[in-house]
PDB file of N, CA, C, O and CB in Angstrom:
ATOM      1  N   ASN A   1      95.703 115.935  81.616  1.00  0.00           N
ATOM      2  CA  ASN A   1      95.444 115.168  80.346  1.00  0.00           C
ATOM      3  C   ASN A   1      96.786 115.352  79.564  1.00  0.00           C
ATOM      4  O   ASN A   1      97.180 114.406  78.881  1.00  0.00           O
ATOM      5  CB  ASN A   1      94.086 115.743  79.476  1.00  0.00           C
ATOM      6  N   ALA A   2      97.446 116.402  79.613  1.00  0.00           N
ATOM      7  CA  ALA A   2      98.664 116.507  78.723  1.00  0.00           C
ATOM      8  C   ALA A   2      99.809 115.559  79.146  1.00  0.00           C
ATOM      9  O   ALA A   2     100.592 115.162  78.283  1.00  0.00           O
ATOM     10  CB  ALA A   2      99.203 117.974  78.731  1.00  0.00           C
ATOM     11  N   TYR A   3      99.943 115.179  80.432  1.00  0.00           N
ATOM     12  CA  TYR A   3     100.864 114.400  80.873  1.00  0.00           C
ATOM     13  C   TYR A   3     100.428 112.843  80.530  1.00  0.00           C
ATOM     14  O   TYR A   3     101.271 111.963  80.360  1.00  0.00           O
ATOM     15  CB  TYR A   3     101.068 114.727  82.342  1.00  0.00           C
ATOM     16  N   ASN A   4      99.172 112.643  80.460  1.00  0.00           N
ATOM     17  CA  ASN A   4      98.701 111.295  80.048  1.00  0.00           C
ATOM     18  C   ASN A   4      99.024 111.150  78.663  1.00  0.00           C
ATOM     19  O   ASN A   4      99.500 110.071  78.310  1.00  0.00           O
ATOM     20  CB  ASN A   4      97.208 111.066  80.269  1.00  0.00           C
ATOM     21  N   ASN A   5      98.851 112.030  77.843  1.00  0.00           N
ATOM     22  CA  ASN A   5      99.025 111.943  76.444  1.00  0.00           C
ATOM     23  C   ASN A   5     100.567 111.838  76.084  1.00  0.00           C
ATOM     24  O   ASN A   5     100.933 111.096  75.173  1.00  0.00           O
ATOM     25  CB  ASN A   5      98.359 113.172  75.777  1.00  0.00           C
ATOM     26  N   LEU A   6     101.372 112.521  76.749  1.00  0.00           N
ATOM     27  CA  LEU A   6     102.791 112.433  76.718  1.00  0.00           C
ATOM     28  C   LEU A   6     103.289 110.961  77.072  1.00  0.00           C
ATOM     29  O   LEU A   6     104.104 110.324  76.405  1.00  0.00           O
ATOM     30  CB  LEU A   6     103.372 113.480  77.700  1.00  0.00           C
ATOM     31  N   GLY A   7     102.665 110.538  78.227  1.00  0.00           N
ATOM     32  CA  GLY A   7     103.045 109.089  78.656  1.00  0.00           C
ATOM     33  C   GLY A   7     102.803 108.143  77.801  1.00  0.00           C
ATOM     34  O   GLY A   7     103.536 107.168  77.636  1.00  0.00           O
ATOM     35  N   TRP A   8     101.518 108.415  77.059  1.00  0.00           N
ATOM     36  CA  TRP A   8     101.111 107.439  76.050  1.00  0.00           C
ATOM     37  C   TRP A   8     102.032 107.474  74.923  1.00  0.00           C
ATOM     38  O   TRP A   8     102.316 106.405  74.384  1.00  0.00           O
ATOM     39  CB  TRP A   8      99.720 107.676  75.571  1.00  0.00           C
ATOM     40  N   LEU A   9     102.536 108.563  74.497  1.00  0.00           N
ATOM     41  CA  LEU A   9     103.506 108.746  73.402  1.00  0.00           C
ATOM     42  C   LEU A   9     104.904 107.864  73.690  1.00  0.00           C
ATOM     43  O   LEU A   9     105.427 107.027  72.954  1.00  0.00           O
ATOM     44  CB  LEU A   9     103.833 110.384  73.272  1.00  0.00           C
ATOM     45  N   TYR A  10     105.287 108.286  74.873  1.00  0.00           N
ATOM     46  CA  TYR A  10     106.520 107.711  75.384  1.00  0.00           C
ATOM     47  C   TYR A  10     106.388 106.032  75.330  1.00  0.00           C
ATOM     48  O   TYR A  10     107.286 105.271  74.970  1.00  0.00           O
ATOM     49  CB  TYR A  10     106.774 108.293  76.954  1.00  0.00           C
ATOM     50  N   ALA A  11     105.057 105.653  75.774  1.00  0.00           N
ATOM     51  CA  ALA A  11     104.922 104.238  75.885  1.00  0.00           C
ATOM     52  C   ALA A  11     105.001 103.522  74.462  1.00  0.00           C
ATOM     53  O   ALA A  11     105.586 102.450  74.306  1.00  0.00           O
ATOM     54  CB  ALA A  11     103.583 103.928  76.596  1.00  0.00           C
ATOM     55  N   ASN A  12     104.349 104.222  73.429  1.00  0.00           N
ATOM     56  CA  ASN A  12     104.245 103.929  72.147  1.00  0.00           C
ATOM     57  C   ASN A  12     105.616 104.040  71.405  1.00  0.00           C
ATOM     58  O   ASN A  12     105.757 103.570  70.276  1.00  0.00           O
ATOM     59  CB  ASN A  12     103.236 104.772  71.592  1.00  0.00           C
ATOM     60  N   SER A  13     106.529 104.617  72.013  1.00  0.00           N
ATOM     61  CA  SER A  13     107.899 104.914  71.504  1.00  0.00           C
ATOM     62  C   SER A  13     108.921 103.947  71.994  1.00  0.00           C
ATOM     63  O   SER A  13     110.111 103.938  71.679  1.00  0.00           O
ATOM     64  CB  SER A  13     108.328 106.300  71.899  1.00  0.00           C
ATOM     65  N   GLY A  14     108.274 103.092  72.845  1.00  0.00           N
ATOM     66  CA  GLY A  14     109.270 102.098  73.594  1.00  0.00           C
ATOM     67  C   GLY A  14     110.070 102.639  74.786  1.00  0.00           C
ATOM     68  O   GLY A  14     111.023 102.016  75.252  1.00  0.00           O
ATOM     69  N   LYS A  15     109.635 103.861  75.281  1.00  0.00           N
ATOM     70  CA  LYS A  15     110.374 104.489  76.259  1.00  0.00           C
ATOM     71  C   LYS A  15     109.523 104.427  77.543  1.00  0.00           C
ATOM     72  O   LYS A  15     108.906 105.388  78.003  1.00  0.00           O
ATOM     73  CB  LYS A  15     110.749 105.917  75.836  1.00  0.00           C
ATOM     74  N   LEU A  16     109.562 103.120  78.098  1.00  0.00           N
ATOM     75  CA  LEU A  16     108.719 102.675  78.898  1.00  0.00           C
ATOM     76  C   LEU A  16     109.018 103.394  80.419  1.00  0.00           C
ATOM     77  O   LEU A  16     108.103 103.648  81.202  1.00  0.00           O
ATOM     78  CB  LEU A  16     108.809 101.147  78.806  1.00  0.00           C
ATOM     79  N   SER A  17     110.272 103.642  80.667  1.00  0.00           N
ATOM     80  CA  SER A  17     110.479 104.296  81.973  1.00  0.00           C
ATOM     81  C   SER A  17     109.992 105.766  82.040  1.00  0.00           C
ATOM     82  O   SER A  17     109.440 106.302  83.001  1.00  0.00           O
ATOM     83  CB  SER A  17     111.951 104.252  82.317  1.00  0.00           C
ATOM     84  N   ASP A  18     110.305 106.326  80.823  1.00  0.00           N
ATOM     85  CA  ASP A  18     109.746 107.778  80.724  1.00  0.00           C
ATOM     86  C   ASP A  18     108.051 107.731  80.817  1.00  0.00           C
ATOM     87  O   ASP A  18     107.359 108.535  81.441  1.00  0.00           O
ATOM     88  CB  ASP A  18     110.268 108.501  79.167  1.00  0.00           C
ATOM     89  N   ALA A  19     107.674 106.817  80.195  1.00  0.00           N
ATOM     90  CA  ALA A  19     106.096 106.757  80.173  1.00  0.00           C
ATOM     91  C   ALA A  19     105.703 106.481  81.650  1.00  0.00           C
ATOM     92  O   ALA A  19     104.706 107.103  82.019  1.00  0.00           O
ATOM     93  CB  ALA A  19     105.466 105.510  79.121  1.00  0.00           C
ATOM     94  N   ILE A  20     106.293 105.664  82.576  1.00  0.00           N
ATOM     95  CA  ILE A  20     105.870 105.435  83.913  1.00  0.00           C
ATOM     96  C   ILE A  20     106.020 106.774  84.470  1.00  0.00           C
ATOM     97  O   ILE A  20     104.989 107.243  84.952  1.00  0.00           O
ATOM     98  CB  ILE A  20     106.667 104.325  84.681  1.00  0.00           C
ATOM     99  N   THR A  21     107.148 107.551  84.517  1.00  0.00           N
ATOM    100  CA  THR A  21     107.215 108.748  85.253  1.00  0.00           C
ATOM    101  C   THR A  21     106.341 109.824  84.742  1.00  0.00           C
ATOM    102  O   THR A  21     105.979 110.644  85.586  1.00  0.00           O
ATOM    103  CB  THR A  21     108.545 109.201  85.296  1.00  0.00           C
ATOM    104  N   THR A  22     105.951 109.977  83.590  1.00  0.00           N
ATOM    105  CA  THR A  22     104.946 110.949  83.116  1.00  0.00           C
ATOM    106  C   THR A  22     103.546 110.534  83.524  1.00  0.00           C
ATOM    107  O   THR A  22     102.726 111.376  83.889  1.00  0.00           O
ATOM    108  CB  THR A  22     105.015 111.099  81.590  1.00  0.00           C
ATOM    109  N   LEU A  23     103.259 109.195  83.462  1.00  0.00           N
ATOM    110  CA  LEU A  23     101.769 108.796  83.812  1.00  0.00           C
ATOM    111  C   LEU A  23     101.597 108.783  85.313  1.00  0.00           C
ATOM    112  O   LEU A  23     100.493 108.757  85.857  1.00  0.00           O
ATOM    113  CB  LEU A  23     101.361 107.308  83.228  1.00  0.00           C
ATOM    114  N   GLU A  24     102.833 108.804  85.993  1.00  0.00           N
ATOM    115  CA  GLU A  24     102.601 108.937  87.424  1.00  0.00           C
ATOM    116  C   GLU A  24     102.301 110.430  87.756  1.00  0.00           C
ATOM    117  O   GLU A  24     101.486 110.777  88.612  1.00  0.00           O
ATOM    118  CB  GLU A  24     103.851 108.411  88.236  1.00  0.00           C
ATOM    119  N   LYS A  25     102.993 111.218  87.042  1.00  0.00           N
ATOM    120  CA  LYS A  25     102.989 112.691  87.262  1.00  0.00           C
ATOM    121  C   LYS A  25     101.364 113.100  86.952  1.00  0.00           C
ATOM    122  O   LYS A  25     100.704 113.905  87.609  1.00  0.00           O
ATOM    123  CB  LYS A  25     104.184 113.516  86.159  1.00  0.00           C
ATOM    124  N   ALA A  26     100.936 112.374  85.851  1.00  0.00           N
ATOM    125  CA  ALA A  26      99.417 112.767  85.439  1.00  0.00           C
ATOM    126  C   ALA A  26      98.464 112.264  86.591  1.00  0.00           C
ATOM    127  O   ALA A  26      97.455 112.931  86.820  1.00  0.00           O
ATOM    128  CB  ALA A  26      98.926 112.013  83.918  1.00  0.00           C
ATOM    129  N   ILE A  27      98.707 111.193  87.290  1.00  0.00           N
ATOM    130  CA  ILE A  27      98.073 110.637  88.382  1.00  0.00           C
ATOM    131  C   ILE A  27      98.146 111.632  89.531  1.00  0.00           C
ATOM    132  O   ILE A  27      97.125 112.014  90.103  1.00  0.00           O
ATOM    133  CB  ILE A  27      98.678 109.313  88.725  1.00  0.00           C
ATOM    134  N   SER A  28      99.286 112.021  89.840  1.00  0.00           N
ATOM    135  CA  SER A  28      99.521 112.944  91.072  1.00  0.00           C
ATOM    136  C   SER A  28      98.766 114.170  90.763  1.00  0.00           C
ATOM    137  O   SER A  28      98.193 114.687  91.722  1.00  0.00           O
ATOM    138  CB  SER A  28     101.108 113.305  91.364  1.00  0.00           C
ATOM    139  N   LEU A  29      98.641 114.796  89.494  1.00  0.00           N
ATOM    140  CA  LEU A  29      97.964 116.185  89.297  1.00  0.00           C
ATOM    141  C   LEU A  29      96.400 115.815  89.185  1.00  0.00           C
ATOM    142  O   LEU A  29      95.602 116.675  89.557  1.00  0.00           O
ATOM    143  CB  LEU A  29      98.558 117.038  87.833  1.00  0.00           C
ATOM    144  N   ASN A  30      95.992 114.787  88.775  1.00  0.00           N
ATOM    145  CA  ASN A  30      94.666 114.451  88.787  1.00  0.00           C
ATOM    146  C   ASN A  30      94.252 112.869  89.049  1.00  0.00           C
ATOM    147  O   ASN A  30      94.010 112.119  88.104  1.00  0.00           O
ATOM    148  CB  ASN A  30      94.177 114.917  87.511  1.00  0.00           C
ATOM    149  N   PRO A  31      94.204 112.507  90.220  1.00  0.00           N
ATOM    150  CA  PRO A  31      94.068 111.118  90.618  1.00  0.00           C
ATOM    151  C   PRO A  31      92.684 110.541  90.336  1.00  0.00           C
ATOM    152  O   PRO A  31      92.437 109.368  90.616  1.00  0.00           O
ATOM    153  CB  PRO A  31      94.378 110.983  92.073  1.00  0.00           C
ATOM    154  N   ASN A  32      91.728 111.395  89.754  1.00  0.00           N
ATOM    155  CA  ASN A  32      90.370 110.860  89.329  1.00  0.00           C
ATOM    156  C   ASN A  32      90.206 110.584  87.844  1.00  0.00           C
ATOM    157  O   ASN A  32      89.131 110.272  87.334  1.00  0.00           O
ATOM    158  CB  ASN A  32      89.294 111.839  89.723  1.00  0.00           C
ATOM    159  N   LEU A  33      91.424 110.732  87.150  1.00  0.00           N
ATOM    160  CA  LEU A  33      91.313 110.666  85.741  1.00  0.00           C
ATOM    161  C   LEU A  33      91.708 109.093  85.372  1.00  0.00           C
ATOM    162  O   LEU A  33      92.822 108.634  85.624  1.00  0.00           O
ATOM    163  CB  LEU A  33      92.315 111.828  85.023  1.00  0.00           C
ATOM    164  N   PRO A  34      90.767 108.419  84.816  1.00  0.00           N
ATOM    165  CA  PRO A  34      91.059 106.899  84.518  1.00  0.00           C
ATOM    166  C   PRO A  34      92.052 106.613  83.591  1.00  0.00           C
ATOM    167  O   PRO A  34      92.741 105.606  83.759  1.00  0.00           O
ATOM    168  CB  PRO A  34      89.917 106.205  84.019  1.00  0.00           C
ATOM    169  N   ARG A  35      92.248 107.409  82.552  1.00  0.00           N
ATOM    170  CA  ARG A  35      93.266 106.914  81.527  1.00  0.00           C
ATOM    171  C   ARG A  35      94.681 106.743  81.877  1.00  0.00           C
ATOM    172  O   ARG A  35      95.276 105.780  81.393  1.00  0.00           O
ATOM    173  CB  ARG A  35      93.283 107.778  80.449  1.00  0.00           C
ATOM    174  N   PRO A  36      95.344 107.619  82.718  1.00  0.00           N
ATOM    175  CA  PRO A  36      96.647 107.331  83.035  1.00  0.00           C
ATOM    176  C   PRO A  36      96.942 106.022  83.896  1.00  0.00           C
ATOM    177  O   PRO A  36      98.052 105.500  84.001  1.00  0.00           O
ATOM    178  CB  PRO A  36      97.131 108.475  83.694  1.00  0.00           C
ATOM    179  N   TYR A  37      95.832 105.604  84.460  1.00  0.00           N
ATOM    180  CA  TYR A  37      95.877 104.101  85.139  1.00  0.00           C
ATOM    181  C   TYR A  37      95.766 103.185  84.070  1.00  0.00           C
ATOM    182  O   TYR A  37      96.481 102.183  84.074  1.00  0.00           O
ATOM    183  CB  TYR A  37      94.664 103.758  86.223  1.00  0.00           C
ATOM    184  N   GLY A  38      94.997 103.388  83.193  1.00  0.00           N
ATOM    185  CA  GLY A  38      94.897 102.165  82.148  1.00  0.00           C
ATOM    186  C   GLY A  38      96.175 102.224  81.279  1.00  0.00           C
ATOM    187  O   GLY A  38      96.659 101.187  80.827  1.00  0.00           O
ATOM    188  N   ASN A  39      96.684 103.353  81.063  1.00  0.00           N
ATOM    189  CA  ASN A  39      98.062 103.407  80.260  1.00  0.00           C
ATOM    190  C   ASN A  39      99.250 102.781  80.987  1.00  0.00           C
ATOM    191  O   ASN A  39     100.132 102.096  80.469  1.00  0.00           O
ATOM    192  CB  ASN A  39      98.473 104.915  79.950  1.00  0.00           C
ATOM    193  N   LEU A  40      99.124 103.150  82.360  1.00  0.00           N
ATOM    194  CA  LEU A  40     100.166 102.417  83.340  1.00  0.00           C
ATOM    195  C   LEU A  40      99.929 100.984  83.198  1.00  0.00           C
ATOM    196  O   LEU A  40     100.923 100.265  83.090  1.00  0.00           O
ATOM    197  CB  LEU A  40     100.007 102.823  84.944  1.00  0.00           C
ATOM    198  N   GLY A  41      98.703 100.428  83.180  1.00  0.00           N
ATOM    199  CA  GLY A  41      98.596  99.178  83.249  1.00  0.00           C
ATOM    200  C   GLY A  41      99.215  98.487  81.813  1.00  0.00           C
ATOM    201  O   GLY A  41      99.856  97.436  81.797  1.00  0.00           O
ATOM    202  N   ASN A  42      98.943  99.162  80.827  1.00  0.00           N
ATOM    203  CA  ASN A  42      99.557  98.684  79.530  1.00  0.00           C
ATOM    204  C   ASN A  42     100.957  98.662  79.482  1.00  0.00           C
ATOM    205  O   ASN A  42     101.549  97.749  78.906  1.00  0.00           O
ATOM    206  CB  ASN A  42      99.153  99.467  78.437  1.00  0.00           C
ATOM    207  N   VAL A  43     101.594  99.677  80.092  1.00  0.00           N
ATOM    208  CA  VAL A  43     103.121  99.840  80.330  1.00  0.00           C
ATOM    209  C   VAL A  43     103.722  98.588  81.159  1.00  0.00           C
ATOM    210  O   VAL A  43     104.719  97.967  80.791  1.00  0.00           O
ATOM    211  CB  VAL A  43     103.410 101.262  81.188  1.00  0.00           C
ATOM    212  N   TYR A  44     103.019  98.319  82.266  1.00  0.00           N
ATOM    213  CA  TYR A  44     103.486  97.161  83.300  1.00  0.00           C
ATOM    214  C   TYR A  44     103.150  95.929  82.626  1.00  0.00           C
ATOM    215  O   TYR A  44     103.888  94.977  82.880  1.00  0.00           O
ATOM    216  CB  TYR A  44     102.736  97.189  84.815  1.00  0.00           C
ATOM    217  N   LEU A  45     102.133  95.729  81.770  1.00  0.00           N
ATOM    218  CA  LEU A  45     101.995  94.504  81.248  1.00  0.00           C
ATOM    219  C   LEU A  45     102.990  94.228  80.052  1.00  0.00           C
ATOM    220  O   LEU A  45     103.298  93.080  79.734  1.00  0.00           O
ATOM    221  CB  LEU A  45     100.610  94.356  80.866  1.00  0.00           C
ATOM    222  N   ALA A  46     103.451  95.297  79.440  1.00  0.00           N
ATOM    223  CA  ALA A  46     104.499  95.206  78.513  1.00  0.00           C
ATOM    224  C   ALA A  46     105.888  94.797  79.178  1.00  0.00           C
ATOM    225  O   ALA A  46     106.806  94.216  78.600  1.00  0.00           O
ATOM    226  CB  ALA A  46     104.599  96.531  77.802  1.00  0.00           C
ATOM    227  N   LEU A  47     105.864  95.167  80.354  1.00  0.00           N
ATOM    228  CA  LEU A  47     107.120  95.022  81.204  1.00  0.00           C
ATOM    229  C   LEU A  47     107.082  93.553  81.856  1.00  0.00           C
ATOM    230  O   LEU A  47     108.076  93.104  82.426  1.00  0.00           O
ATOM    231  CB  LEU A  47     107.182  96.231  82.413  1.00  0.00           C
ATOM    232  N   GLY A  48     105.942  92.861  81.749  1.00  0.00           N
ATOM    233  CA  GLY A  48     105.763  91.544  82.251  1.00  0.00           C
ATOM    234  C   GLY A  48     105.428  91.711  83.692  1.00  0.00           C
ATOM    235  O   GLY A  48     105.444  90.685  84.374  1.00  0.00           O
ATOM    236  N   ASP A  49     105.132  92.827  84.257  1.00  0.00           N
ATOM    237  CA  ASP A  49     104.721  92.891  85.642  1.00  0.00           C
ATOM    238  C   ASP A  49     103.164  92.773  85.697  1.00  0.00           C
ATOM    239  O   ASP A  49     102.460  93.783  85.688  1.00  0.00           O
ATOM    240  CB  ASP A  49     105.232  94.233  86.313  1.00  0.00           C
ATOM    241  N   LYS A  50     102.682  91.588  85.752  1.00  0.00           N
ATOM    242  CA  LYS A  50     101.233  91.363  85.607  1.00  0.00           C
ATOM    243  C   LYS A  50     100.423  91.916  87.018  1.00  0.00           C
ATOM    244  O   LYS A  50      99.277  92.360  86.937  1.00  0.00           O
ATOM    245  CB  LYS A  50     100.986  89.677  85.336  1.00  0.00           C
ATOM    246  N   GLU A  51     101.037  91.847  88.098  1.00  0.00           N
ATOM    247  CA  GLU A  51     100.348  92.302  89.173  1.00  0.00           C
ATOM    248  C   GLU A  51     100.117  93.800  89.349  1.00  0.00           C
ATOM    249  O   GLU A  51      99.094  94.199  89.904  1.00  0.00           O
ATOM    250  CB  GLU A  51     100.973  91.825  90.227  1.00  0.00           C
ATOM    251  N   ARG A  52     101.042  94.633  88.890  1.00  0.00           N
ATOM    252  CA  ARG A  52     100.986  96.064  88.755  1.00  0.00           C
ATOM    253  C   ARG A  52      99.902  96.324  87.612  1.00  0.00           C
ATOM    254  O   ARG A  52      98.994  97.145  87.742  1.00  0.00           O
ATOM    255  CB  ARG A  52     102.473  96.687  88.399  1.00  0.00           C
ATOM    256  N   ALA A  53     100.102  95.523  86.464  1.00  0.00           N
ATOM    257  CA  ALA A  53      99.262  95.849  85.371  1.00  0.00           C
ATOM    258  C   ALA A  53      97.702  95.636  85.928  1.00  0.00           C
ATOM    259  O   ALA A  53      96.812  96.432  85.631  1.00  0.00           O
ATOM    260  CB  ALA A  53      99.659  94.883  84.049  1.00  0.00           C
ATOM    261  N   LYS A  54      97.534  94.751  86.565  1.00  0.00           N
ATOM    262  CA  LYS A  54      96.149  94.387  87.081  1.00  0.00           C
ATOM    263  C   LYS A  54      95.736  95.449  87.922  1.00  0.00           C
ATOM    264  O   LYS A  54      94.589  95.858  87.739  1.00  0.00           O
ATOM    265  CB  LYS A  54      96.083  93.053  87.865  1.00  0.00           C
ATOM    266  N   PHE A  55      96.451  96.009  88.842  1.00  0.00           N
ATOM    267  CA  PHE A  55      96.167  96.988  89.867  1.00  0.00           C
ATOM    268  C   PHE A  55      95.700  98.241  89.040  1.00  0.00           C
ATOM    269  O   PHE A  55      94.618  98.796  89.231  1.00  0.00           O
ATOM    270  CB  PHE A  55      97.479  97.282  90.836  1.00  0.00           C
ATOM    271  N   TYR A  56      96.594  98.616  88.132  1.00  0.00           N
ATOM    272  CA  TYR A  56      96.283  99.741  87.330  1.00  0.00           C
ATOM    273  C   TYR A  56      95.098  99.710  86.499  1.00  0.00           C
ATOM    274  O   TYR A  56      94.346 100.682  86.421  1.00  0.00           O
ATOM    275  CB  TYR A  56      97.307  99.994  86.542  1.00  0.00           C
ATOM    276  N   TYR A  57      94.884  98.503  85.804  1.00  0.00           N
ATOM    277  CA  TYR A  57      93.589  98.275  85.135  1.00  0.00           C
ATOM    278  C   TYR A  57      92.391  98.369  85.925  1.00  0.00           C
ATOM    279  O   TYR A  57      91.404  99.003  85.553  1.00  0.00           O
ATOM    280  CB  TYR A  57      93.570  97.032  84.559  1.00  0.00           C
ATOM    281  N   LYS A  58      92.471  97.733  87.029  1.00  0.00           N
ATOM    282  CA  LYS A  58      91.128  97.849  87.969  1.00  0.00           C
ATOM    283  C   LYS A  58      90.908  99.088  88.456  1.00  0.00           C
ATOM    284  O   LYS A  58      89.730  99.416  88.601  1.00  0.00           O
ATOM    285  CB  LYS A  58      91.129  96.984  89.196  1.00  0.00           C
ATOM    286  N   LYS A  59      92.064 100.135  88.847  1.00  0.00           N
ATOM    287  CA  LYS A  59      91.695 101.292  89.341  1.00  0.00           C
ATOM    288  C   LYS A  59      91.133 102.212  88.208  1.00  0.00           C
ATOM    289  O   LYS A  59      90.388 103.151  88.493  1.00  0.00           O
ATOM    290  CB  LYS A  59      92.818 101.857  90.054  1.00  0.00           C
ATOM    291  N   SER A  60      91.511 101.922  86.871  1.00  0.00           N
ATOM    292  CA  SER A  60      91.100 102.524  85.785  1.00  0.00           C
ATOM    293  C   SER A  60      89.543 102.360  85.494  1.00  0.00           C
ATOM    294  O   SER A  60      88.776 103.279  85.209  1.00  0.00           O
ATOM    295  CB  SER A  60      91.914 102.040  84.740  1.00  0.00           C
ATOM    296  N   ILE A  61      89.247 101.107  85.611  1.00  0.00           N
ATOM    297  CA  ILE A  61      87.661 100.731  85.550  1.00  0.00           C
ATOM    298  C   ILE A  61      87.041 101.339  86.728  1.00  0.00           C
ATOM    299  O   ILE A  61      85.957 101.887  86.530  1.00  0.00           O
ATOM    300  CB  ILE A  61      87.331  99.079  85.575  1.00  0.00           C
ATOM    301  N   GLU A  62      87.530 101.350  87.954  1.00  0.00           N
ATOM    302  CA  GLU A  62      86.944 101.765  89.162  1.00  0.00           C
ATOM    303  C   GLU A  62      86.533 103.278  88.930  1.00  0.00           C
ATOM    304  O   GLU A  62      85.457 103.712  89.342  1.00  0.00           O
ATOM    305  CB  GLU A  62      87.955 101.551  90.390  1.00  0.00           C
ATOM    306  N   LEU A  63      87.350 103.968  88.323  1.00  0.00           N
ATOM    307  CA  LEU A  63      87.256 105.427  87.851  1.00  0.00           C
ATOM    308  C   LEU A  63      86.270 105.552  86.806  1.00  0.00           C
ATOM    309  O   LEU A  63      85.915 106.702  86.547  1.00  0.00           O
ATOM    310  CB  LEU A  63      88.589 105.974  87.316  1.00  0.00           C
ATOM    311  N   GLY A  64      85.809 104.707  86.223  1.00  0.00           N
ATOM    312  CA  GLY A  64      84.846 104.818  85.059  1.00  0.00           C
ATOM    313  C   GLY A  64      85.379 104.529  83.660  1.00  0.00           C
ATOM    314  O   GLY A  64      84.696 104.864  82.693  1.00  0.00           O
ATOM    315  N   SER A  65      86.490 103.963  83.501  1.00  0.00           N
ATOM    316  CA  SER A  65      86.948 103.776  82.216  1.00  0.00           C
ATOM    317  C   SER A  65      86.304 102.695  81.594  1.00  0.00           C
ATOM    318  O   SER A  65      86.112 101.643  82.202  1.00  0.00           O
ATOM    319  CB  SER A  65      88.299 103.605  82.181  1.00  0.00           C
ATOM    320  N   VAL A  66      85.933 102.879  80.364  1.00  0.00           N
ATOM    321  CA  VAL A  66      85.431 101.772  79.352  1.00  0.00           C
ATOM    322  C   VAL A  66      86.348 101.603  78.362  1.00  0.00           C
ATOM    323  O   VAL A  66      85.928 101.057  77.342  1.00  0.00           O
ATOM    324  CB  VAL A  66      84.112 102.065  78.671  1.00  0.00           C
ATOM    325  N   ASP A  67      87.666 101.979  78.400  1.00  0.00           N
ATOM    326  CA  ASP A  67      88.614 101.758  77.274  1.00  0.00           C
ATOM    327  C   ASP A  67      88.790 100.192  77.009  1.00  0.00           C
ATOM    328  O   ASP A  67      89.069  99.365  77.878  1.00  0.00           O
ATOM    329  CB  ASP A  67      90.052 102.448  77.620  1.00  0.00           C
ATOM    330  N   PRO A  68      88.583  99.938  75.688  1.00  0.00           N
ATOM    331  CA  PRO A  68      88.747  98.516  75.334  1.00  0.00           C
ATOM    332  C   PRO A  68      90.124  97.952  75.601  1.00  0.00           C
ATOM    333  O   PRO A  68      90.270  96.754  75.848  1.00  0.00           O
ATOM    334  CB  PRO A  68      88.432  98.323  73.901  1.00  0.00           C
ATOM    335  N   ALA A  69      91.048  98.727  75.557  1.00  0.00           N
ATOM    336  CA  ALA A  69      92.554  98.302  75.951  1.00  0.00           C
ATOM    337  C   ALA A  69      92.641  97.858  77.355  1.00  0.00           C
ATOM    338  O   ALA A  69      93.308  96.855  77.608  1.00  0.00           O
ATOM    339  CB  ALA A  69      93.609  99.512  75.783  1.00  0.00           C
ATOM    340  N   VAL A  70      91.990  98.553  78.365  1.00  0.00           N
ATOM    341  CA  VAL A  70      91.903  98.355  79.710  1.00  0.00           C
ATOM    342  C   VAL A  70      91.277  96.887  79.955  1.00  0.00           C
ATOM    343  O   VAL A  70      91.806  95.966  80.576  1.00  0.00           O
ATOM    344  CB  VAL A  70      91.071  99.515  80.339  1.00  0.00           C
ATOM    345  N   ILE A  71      89.994  96.896  79.302  1.00  0.00           N
ATOM    346  CA  ILE A  71      89.208  95.544  79.392  1.00  0.00           C
ATOM    347  C   ILE A  71      89.929  94.418  78.887  1.00  0.00           C
ATOM    348  O   ILE A  71      89.996  93.361  79.514  1.00  0.00           O
ATOM    349  CB  ILE A  71      87.914  95.579  78.631  1.00  0.00           C
ATOM    350  N   ASN A  72      90.497  94.611  77.725  1.00  0.00           N
ATOM    351  CA  ASN A  72      91.293  93.452  77.153  1.00  0.00           C
ATOM    352  C   ASN A  72      92.533  93.142  77.824  1.00  0.00           C
ATOM    353  O   ASN A  72      92.991  92.003  77.725  1.00  0.00           O
ATOM    354  CB  ASN A  72      91.631  93.686  75.774  1.00  0.00           C
ATOM    355  N   GLY A  73      93.167  94.095  78.543  1.00  0.00           N
ATOM    356  CA  GLY A  73      94.342  93.944  79.263  1.00  0.00           C
ATOM    357  C   GLY A  73      93.913  93.016  80.596  1.00  0.00           C
ATOM    358  O   GLY A  73      94.548  92.052  81.021  1.00  0.00           O
ATOM    359  N   LEU A  74      92.885  93.469  81.045  1.00  0.00           N
ATOM    360  CA  LEU A  74      92.443  92.550  82.209  1.00  0.00           C
ATOM    361  C   LEU A  74      92.102  91.091  81.918  1.00  0.00           C
ATOM    362  O   LEU A  74      92.409  90.150  82.650  1.00  0.00           O
ATOM    363  CB  LEU A  74      91.229  93.124  82.835  1.00  0.00           C
ATOM    364  N   LYS A  75      91.405  91.005  80.720  1.00  0.00           N
ATOM    365  CA  LYS A  75      90.978  89.701  80.151  1.00  0.00           C
ATOM    366  C   LYS A  75      92.297  88.941  79.889  1.00  0.00           C
ATOM    367  O   LYS A  75      92.382  87.770  80.257  1.00  0.00           O
ATOM    368  CB  LYS A  75      90.075  89.874  78.777  1.00  0.00           C
ATOM    369  N   SER A  76      93.184  89.465  79.358  1.00  0.00           N
ATOM    370  CA  SER A  76      94.528  88.803  79.077  1.00  0.00           C
ATOM    371  C   SER A  76      95.287  88.295  80.491  1.00  0.00           C
ATOM    372  O   SER A  76      96.175  87.442  80.478  1.00  0.00           O
ATOM    373  CB  SER A  76      95.510  89.933  78.258  1.00  0.00           C
ATOM    374  N   LEU A  77      94.860  88.871  81.562  1.00  0.00           N
ATOM    375  CA  LEU A  77      95.384  88.504  82.801  1.00  0.00           C
ATOM    376  C   LEU A  77      94.449  87.486  83.506  1.00  0.00           C
ATOM    377  O   LEU A  77      94.712  87.042  84.624  1.00  0.00           O
ATOM    378  CB  LEU A  77      95.603  89.737  83.634  1.00  0.00           C
ATOM    379  N   GLY A  78      93.393  87.152  82.832  1.00  0.00           N
ATOM    380  CA  GLY A  78      92.420  86.099  83.314  1.00  0.00           C
ATOM    381  C   GLY A  78      91.456  86.750  84.487  1.00  0.00           C
ATOM    382  O   GLY A  78      90.976  86.080  85.402  1.00  0.00           O
ATOM    383  N   GLU A  79      91.257  88.151  84.308  1.00  0.00           N
ATOM    384  CA  GLU A  79      90.246  88.711  85.306  1.00  0.00           C
ATOM    385  C   GLU A  79      89.076  88.998  84.588  1.00  0.00           C
ATOM    386  O   GLU A  79      88.096  89.466  85.166  1.00  0.00           O
ATOM    387  CB  GLU A  79      90.705  89.977  86.047  1.00  0.00           C
TER     388      GLU A  79
END
């Protein structure tokens, strides 16, 4: 959870490369935690990589996320 929170802070500070690295670390430590996937979706959407964003949003929801940012992100991608 700490890596997810740090990744979220990096993302909100505009340090998207650091956010990706940190969120990927969070996933490697606990692949069943939905939030890092949703946060990676947000990062990839900000980078304009819609396919990766969609993958991570869907994975987050698959793992039980009901985060409005994830759901809105998928809606913005037409899903």
